[in-house]
C-alpha positions in Angstrom: 105.8 86.2 130.8 104.6 82.9 129.7 106.1 81.2 126.7 104.2 81.1 123.6 103.7 77.7 121.8 105.8 76.8 118.9 103.0 75.8 116.7 101.4 79.4 117.1 104.6 81.1 116.3 105.3 78.8 113.3 101.8 79.7 112.0 102.1 83.5 112.5 105.5 83.3 110.9 104.5 81.3 107.9 101.3 83.6 107.4 103.3 86.8 107.7 105.8 85.6 105.0 103.2 84.4 102.8 100.8 87.2 103.0 102.7 89.8 101.0 101.0 92.5 103.0 100.7 93.6 106.6 98.3 91.4 108.6 96.0 92.8 111.5 95.6 91.0 114.8 92.1 90.2 113.9 93.2 88.7 110.4 95.9 86.5 112.3 93.4 85.4 114.7 90.9 84.4 111.9 93.5 81.8 110.7 92.4 79.7 113.8 89.0 77.8 114.2 87.0 79.4 117.1 88.1 76.3 119.4 91.8 76.9 118.9 91.9 80.6 118.2 94.4 82.3 120.5 93.6 85.4 122.5 94.7 88.9 121.5 97.3 88.8 124.4 98.8 85.4 123.1 99.1 86.8 119.6 100.8 89.9 120.9 103.3 87.9 123.1 103.8 85.5 119.9 104.6 88.5 117.8 106.8 90.0 120.4 108.9 86.7 120.5 109.0 86.5 116.7 110.4 90.0 116.6 112.6 89.4 119.3 113.9 86.3 117.3 115.0 88.5 114.5 117.3 90.7 116.2 120.3 89.0 114.8 118.8 88.2 111.4 118.4 90.3 108.2 114.7 90.8 108.5 112.6 92.5 111.2 109.1 92.1 112.3 107.4 95.4 112.6 103.9 96.9 113.2 102.9 99.6 110.7 99.3 101.1 110.2 97.9 98.3 108.5 99.3 95.3 110.9 102.3 93.4 111.2 104.8 92.5 108.5 108.4 91.1 107.9 110.7 93.4 106.1 114.4 93.7 105.3 116.5 95.7 107.7 117.5 98.9 106.4 121.2 98.1 106.4 120.7 95.3 104.0 118.3 97.0 101.7 121.2 98.1 99.2 121.9 94.5 98.5 118.3 93.5 98.4 117.3 96.3 96.2 119.7 94.6 93.5 117.3 91.7 93.0 114.8 94.2 91.1 115.9 95.4 87.7 113.9 98.5 87.8 115.4 101.6 89.2 114.1 103.1 92.2 111.2 105.5 91.9 112.5 109.1 92.2 109.9 111.8 93.3 109.9 115.2 92.3 110.4 118.0 95.2 106.9 119.1 94.2 105.4 115.7 94.8 107.1 115.4 98.2 106.2 118.9 99.4 102.5 118.3 98.5 102.5 115.1 100.2 104.1 116.6 103.2 101.5 119.3 103.3 98.7 116.8 103.1 100.3 114.9 105.9 100.8 117.7 108.3 97.7 119.8 107.6 95.0 117.2 106.6 92.2 117.4 105.5 93.4 120.0 103.1 92.3 121.4 99.7 94.4 121.9 96.6 94.0 125.6 97.0 95.5 125.5 100.6 98.4 123.5 99.4 98.9 126.1 96.6 98.7 128.9 99.2 101.5 127.5 101.4 103.7 126.3 98.3 103.1 129.6 96.4 102.7 127.6 93.1 99.9 125.6 91.4 99.8 121.9 92.3 100.1 119.9 89.1 97.2 117.5 88.3 99.8 114.7 87.9 101.3 115.2 91.3 97.9 114.6 92.8 97.1 111.8 90.2 100.4 110.0 91.3 99.6 110.4 95.0 96.1 109.0 94.5 97.3 106.1 92.4 100.3 105.1 94.9 97.1 105.3 97.4 99.2 107.6 99.6 96.3 110.0 99.6 92.6 110.1 99.4 89.5 112.3 99.1 88.0 112.3 102.6 85.2 114.8 101.7 84.6 118.2 100.1 84.9 121.7 101.9 81.4 123.4 102.1 82.5 126.6 100.0 81.8 127.5 96.5 83.0 124.7 94.1 83.0 122.3 97.0 86.9 121.4 96.6 88.2 117.9 97.5 89.6 117.4 101.0 92.8 115.4 100.8 94.2 113.1 103.7 96.7 110.4 103.9 96.0 106.8 103.9 97.3 103.6 105.8 99.5 102.7 102.7 101.0 106.0 103.2 101.9 105.3 106.8 103.0 101.7 105.8 105.2 102.9 103.0 107.0 105.1 105.7 107.2 102.7 108.5 104.8 104.4 110.7 101.8 103.2 112.8 100.3 106.9 113.2 100.5 110.4 112.1 101.9 111.5 115.2 105.2 109.5 114.6 105.9 112.1 111.7 108.9 114.3 112.9 108.0 117.8 114.2 107.8 120.2 111.3 110.5 122.3 113.4 112.8 119.4 113.0 112.3 119.5 109.1 112.7 123.3 109.1 116.2 122.8 110.7 117.1 120.4 107.9 116.0 122.6 105.1 115.3 126.3 105.6 112.7 126.4 102.8 110.4 124.5 105.0 107.9 126.7 106.4 106.3 125.3 109.6 
């Protein structure tokens, strides 16, 4: 494997640190003029080398659904979390169950979620998920009333450090952890 130039790695590292959000390969390539633009393969090699350089550091370079980002390693999060005065957001069981049903059964209507959960879905639960941009309306079912169809977003995947939905744990694994989960 050929080595990637130091300036390329420095530019990528600076961009990823400054961006404050994940960056796609296309966005990283757009940092360069056409004449000096690295190939996708060069970008991937540079990102791999940057990731490898993080193995002994407190941060890691990861690829999530929206692109590449630096993040604090999980084992250091308790200390870094103290930088923010606000308490971590606590989500209700109803919200998490609703989110899980949308993630595993999407696209899904509110009525279908209610059928599985056996209770009504609160408007505030859906509003919170929509405001967090973890779910979105992807269409409407062609039945009377044309109910909204919900699905997860890239922000959902990013928040949970996933690149694709198939990285979610199998429902059978979740059922083993909590008998109230019905696959």
